[in-house]
FIDOKE-917701 format. One record per residue (C-alpha): residue number from 1; x, z, y; residue in three letters. Coordinates in nm, 2 decimals. Layout:
BEGIN
num | X | Z | Y | residuo
NUM | X | Z | Y | ALA
...
END
This chain:
BEGIN
num | X | Z | Y | residuo
1 | -0.82 | -6.43 | -1.59 | UNK
2 | -0.81 | -6.11 | -1.83 | UNK
3 | -0.42 | -6.14 | -1.86 | UNK
4 | -0.40 | -6.15 | -1.48 | UNK
5 | -0.63 | -5.84 | -1.44 | UNK
6 | -0.44 | -5.65 | -1.71 | UNK
7 | -0.09 | -5.75 | -1.54 | UNK
8 | -0.21 | -5.61 | -1.21 | UNK
9 | -0.33 | -5.30 | -1.36 | UNK
10 | -0.01 | -5.25 | -1.55 | UNK
11 | 0.18 | -5.30 | -1.22 | UNK
12 | -0.04 | -5.04 | -1.04 | UNK
13 | 0.00 | -4.78 | -1.32 | UNK
14 | 0.37 | -4.84 | -1.34 | UNK
15 | 0.40 | -4.75 | -0.96 | UNK
16 | 0.19 | -4.44 | -1.01 | UNK
17 | 0.40 | -4.33 | -1.31 | UNK
18 | 0.73 | -4.38 | -1.12 | UNK
19 | 0.58 | -4.16 | -0.83 | UNK
20 | 0.50 | -3.89 | -1.08 | UNK
21 | 0.84 | -3.92 | -1.25 | UNK
22 | 1.02 | -3.88 | -0.93 | UNK
23 | 0.84 | -3.57 | -0.84 | UNK
24 | 0.86 | -3.42 | -1.19 | UNK
25 | 1.24 | -3.52 | -1.21 | UNK
26 | 1.31 | -3.31 | -0.88 | UNK
27 | 1.08 | -3.01 | -1.01 | UNK
28 | 1.21 | -3.01 | -1.36 | UNK
29 | 1.50 | -3.24 | -1.48 | UNK
30 | 1.53 | -3.60 | -1.61 | UNK
31 | 1.53 | -3.52 | -1.99 | UNK
32 | 1.22 | -3.30 | -1.98 | UNK
33 | 1.05 | -3.56 | -1.76 | UNK
34 | 1.12 | -3.82 | -2.02 | UNK
35 | 1.02 | -3.60 | -2.31 | UNK
36 | 0.69 | -3.51 | -2.14 | UNK
37 | 0.60 | -3.89 | -2.07 | UNK
38 | 0.63 | -3.98 | -2.43 | UNK
39 | 0.50 | -3.66 | -2.61 | UNK
40 | 0.19 | -3.62 | -2.39 | UNK
41 | 0.09 | -3.98 | -2.43 | UNK
42 | 0.06 | -3.93 | -2.82 | UNK
43 | -0.28 | -3.79 | -2.83 | UNK
44 | -0.44 | -4.06 | -2.62 | UNK
45 | -0.27 | -4.34 | -2.82 | UNK
46 | -0.38 | -4.15 | -3.15 | UNK
47 | -0.75 | -4.18 | -3.03 | UNK
48 | -0.73 | -4.55 | -3.02 | UNK
49 | -0.59 | -4.57 | -3.36 | UNK
50 | -0.84 | -4.33 | -3.50 | UNK
51 | -1.14 | -4.53 | -3.35 | UNK
52 | -1.01 | -4.88 | -3.46 | UNK
53 | -0.82 | -4.77 | -3.77 | UNK
54 | -0.46 | -4.85 | -3.91 | UNK
55 | -0.42 | -5.21 | -3.92 | UNK
56 | -0.21 | -5.41 | -4.19 | UNK
57 | 0.15 | -5.36 | -4.12 | UNK
58 | 0.42 | -5.63 | -4.19 | UNK
59 | 0.77 | -5.54 | -4.35 | UNK
60 | 0.98 | -5.55 | -4.04 | UNK
61 | 0.76 | -5.34 | -3.83 | UNK
62 | 0.93 | -5.01 | -3.89 | UNK
63 | 1.28 | -5.16 | -3.80 | UNK
64 | 1.16 | -5.29 | -3.47 | UNK
65 | 0.98 | -4.97 | -3.41 | UNK
66 | 1.32 | -4.78 | -3.47 | UNK
67 | 1.49 | -5.01 | -3.23 | UNK
68 | 1.20 | -4.96 | -2.96 | UNK
69 | 1.23 | -4.60 | -2.98 | UNK
70 | 1.61 | -4.60 | -2.90 | UNK
71 | 1.59 | -4.85 | -2.63 | UNK
72 | 1.28 | -4.73 | -2.45 | UNK
73 | 1.45 | -4.38 | -2.46 | UNK
74 | 1.77 | -4.50 | -2.28 | UNK
75 | 1.58 | -4.73 | -2.04 | UNK
76 | 1.33 | -4.43 | -1.93 | UNK
77 | 1.64 | -4.17 | -1.90 | UNK
78 | 1.80 | -4.42 | -1.69 | UNK
79 | 1.49 | -4.47 | -1.47 | UNK
80 | 1.45 | -4.10 | -1.43 | UNK
81 | 1.81 | -4.07 | -1.32 | UNK
82 | 1.76 | -4.35 | -1.06 | UNK
83 | 1.46 | -4.20 | -0.92 | UNK
84 | 1.65 | -3.87 | -0.87 | UNK
85 | 1.93 | -4.03 | -0.69 | UNK
86 | 1.77 | -4.32 | -0.51 | UNK
87 | 1.46 | -4.39 | -0.29 | UNK
88 | 1.16 | -4.48 | -0.50 | UNK
89 | 1.12 | -4.80 | -0.28 | UNK
90 | 1.46 | -4.92 | -0.38 | UNK
91 | 1.41 | -4.83 | -0.75 | UNK
92 | 1.08 | -4.99 | -0.78 | UNK
93 | 1.20 | -5.31 | -0.60 | UNK
94 | 1.54 | -5.34 | -0.80 | UNK
95 | 1.37 | -5.25 | -1.12 | UNK
96 | 1.22 | -5.60 | -1.12 | UNK
97 | 1.54 | -5.75 | -1.21 | UNK
98 | 1.42 | -5.68 | -1.56 | UNK
99 | 1.19 | -5.98 | -1.53 | UNK
100 | 1.49 | -6.21 | -1.53 | UNK
101 | 1.64 | -6.04 | -1.84 | UNK
102 | 1.30 | -6.04 | -2.00 | UNK
103 | 1.26 | -6.41 | -1.96 | UNK
104 | 1.59 | -6.49 | -2.13 | UNK
105 | 1.54 | -6.22 | -2.40 | UNK
106 | 1.19 | -6.35 | -2.47 | UNK
107 | 1.32 | -6.70 | -2.50 | UNK
108 | 1.57 | -6.62 | -2.76 | UNK
109 | 1.37 | -6.37 | -2.96 | UNK
110 | 1.01 | -6.50 | -2.92 | UNK
111 | 1.07 | -6.86 | -2.83 | UNK
112 | 0.87 | -6.81 | -2.51 | UNK
113 | 0.93 | -7.00 | -2.20 | UNK
114 | 0.78 | -6.96 | -1.86 | UNK
115 | 0.60 | -7.23 | -1.68 | UNK
116 | 0.76 | -7.38 | -1.37 | UNK
117 | 0.56 | -7.15 | -1.14 | UNK
118 | 0.64 | -6.87 | -1.35 | UNK
119 | 1.02 | -6.94 | -1.32 | UNK
120 | 0.98 | -6.99 | -0.94 | UNK
121 | 0.86 | -6.63 | -0.93 | UNK
122 | 1.15 | -6.50 | -1.14 | UNK
123 | 1.38 | -6.66 | -0.89 | UNK
124 | 1.21 | -6.50 | -0.60 | UNK
125 | 1.24 | -6.16 | -0.77 | UNK
126 | 1.60 | -6.22 | -0.83 | UNK
127 | 1.64 | -6.33 | -0.46 | UNK
128 | 1.47 | -6.02 | -0.35 | UNK
129 | 1.72 | -5.81 | -0.54 | UNK
130 | 1.99 | -5.97 | -0.33 | UNK
131 | 1.79 | -5.91 | 0.00 | UNK
132 | 1.79 | -5.54 | -0.09 | UNK
133 | 2.15 | -5.53 | 0.00 | UNK
134 | 2.18 | -5.83 | 0.23 | UNK
135 | 2.33 | -5.61 | 0.51 | UNK
136 | 2.65 | -5.58 | 0.30 | UNK
137 | 2.69 | -5.96 | 0.30 | UNK
138 | 2.89 | -5.92 | 0.61 | UNK
139 | 3.16 | -5.77 | 0.39 | UNK
140 | 3.14 | -6.07 | 0.15 | UNK
141 | 2.88 | -6.31 | 0.00 | UNK
142 | 2.93 | -6.09 | -0.34 | UNK
143 | 2.90 | -5.74 | -0.17 | UNK
144 | 2.52 | -5.72 | -0.23 | UNK
145 | 2.57 | -5.79 | -0.59 | UNK
146 | 2.86 | -5.56 | -0.62 | UNK
147 | 2.65 | -5.27 | -0.49 | UNK
148 | 2.44 | -5.29 | -0.79 | UNK
149 | 2.74 | -5.14 | -1.00 | UNK
150 | 2.90 | -4.93 | -0.71 | UNK
151 | 2.58 | -4.75 | -0.60 | UNK
152 | 2.47 | -4.47 | -0.86 | UNK
153 | 2.09 | -4.52 | -0.81 | UNK
154 | 2.13 | -4.90 | -0.83 | UNK
155 | 2.33 | -4.89 | -1.13 | UNK
156 | 2.10 | -4.65 | -1.31 | UNK
157 | 1.81 | -4.89 | -1.22 | UNK
158 | 1.98 | -5.19 | -1.34 | UNK
159 | 2.04 | -5.03 | -1.67 | UNK
160 | 1.68 | -4.92 | -1.68 | UNK
161 | 1.58 | -5.28 | -1.61 | UNK
162 | 1.79 | -5.40 | -1.91 | UNK
163 | 1.63 | -5.16 | -2.14 | UNK
164 | 1.29 | -5.22 | -2.03 | UNK
165 | 1.34 | -5.59 | -2.07 | UNK
166 | 1.44 | -5.54 | -2.43 | UNK
167 | 1.16 | -5.27 | -2.49 | UNK
168 | 0.89 | -5.49 | -2.37 | UNK
169 | 0.99 | -5.77 | -2.62 | UNK
170 | 1.01 | -5.51 | -2.92 | UNK
171 | 0.68 | -5.36 | -2.85 | UNK
172 | 0.52 | -5.72 | -2.84 | UNK
173 | 0.68 | -5.78 | -3.16 | UNK
174 | 0.54 | -5.44 | -3.30 | UNK
175 | 0.19 | -5.56 | -3.18 | UNK
176 | 0.24 | -5.89 | -3.35 | UNK
177 | 0.33 | -5.70 | -3.68 | UNK
178 | 0.04 | -5.47 | -3.65 | UNK
179 | -0.19 | -5.45 | -3.36 | UNK
180 | -0.15 | -5.34 | -3.01 | UNK
181 | -0.29 | -4.97 | -3.04 | UNK
182 | -0.10 | -4.90 | -3.35 | UNK
183 | 0.24 | -5.04 | -3.19 | UNK
184 | 0.18 | -4.81 | -2.89 | UNK
185 | 0.12 | -4.51 | -3.10 | UNK
186 | 0.41 | -4.56 | -3.34 | UNK
187 | 0.64 | -4.67 | -3.06 | UNK
188 | 0.59 | -4.35 | -2.87 | UNK
189 | 0.61 | -4.14 | -3.20 | UNK
190 | 0.97 | -4.28 | -3.24 | UNK
191 | 1.04 | -4.22 | -2.87 | UNK
192 | 0.92 | -3.85 | -2.88 | UNK
193 | 1.10 | -3.81 | -3.21 | UNK
194 | 1.44 | -3.92 | -3.05 | UNK
195 | 1.41 | -3.74 | -2.72 | UNK
196 | 1.30 | -3.40 | -2.86 | UNK
197 | 1.62 | -3.29 | -3.01 | UNK
198 | 1.79 | -3.40 | -2.71 | UNK
199 | 1.56 | -3.21 | -2.49 | UNK
200 | 1.58 | -2.90 | -2.68 | UNK
END
C-alpha cells in the first residue's frame, strides 16, 4: 500500500510542478525556470541529509550522479520548452510516453520487469498517446505518430519523456548506491551546477 500512496503523491506533485513551471516559463524564461527548480530544492534536500547523516557511498555513485545531472537538465529544459509552446493538458498526457521508455530502460539496466497488469497499464498509456492525435488518422494511420515529431510542443514533450525515463533509473541507482535522501541532494547539486553557468 505504501508504494501506491507514494506513487499517487508523486503524480499529484508532478502535475502541480508542471503548472508552476508553465506559469514561470511565461513570466521568466525556460532556463531560469529550470535553474530555480533545481537550486531552490537544495536547502530542503540538505535538511533531510543533515538529519539522517551521510550514508556509506559505493564507488560508482559519483559517475551515476554525473549522468543524472546531465540527463535531468536536458529533460527538464525540454519539458519547460514544451510547457511554453503547448497546452499543459497535452504536455502532461503526452509526457506519459516516458513510462514505456522507462520499462525498457529499467529492464536493461536494473533487470526489472513489470507484472502483466503493469504491462497492460503501459500499453494503455501508449494507446492514449495515439488517441491524443487520433483526429489526424483521417490523413493516414501513421499521422498521429508523425505529429509527435512535426509539432514543436509534442516534440519537446517526447524529448522530455526520454530524458525523464533515463533520469528515473539513474536516481534509483544513486539511491541504491547510497540512500534516497543523499541521492536526491547530490543529484540536484549536479543539476544546479550544470544549469547555473548556462543560466548566467
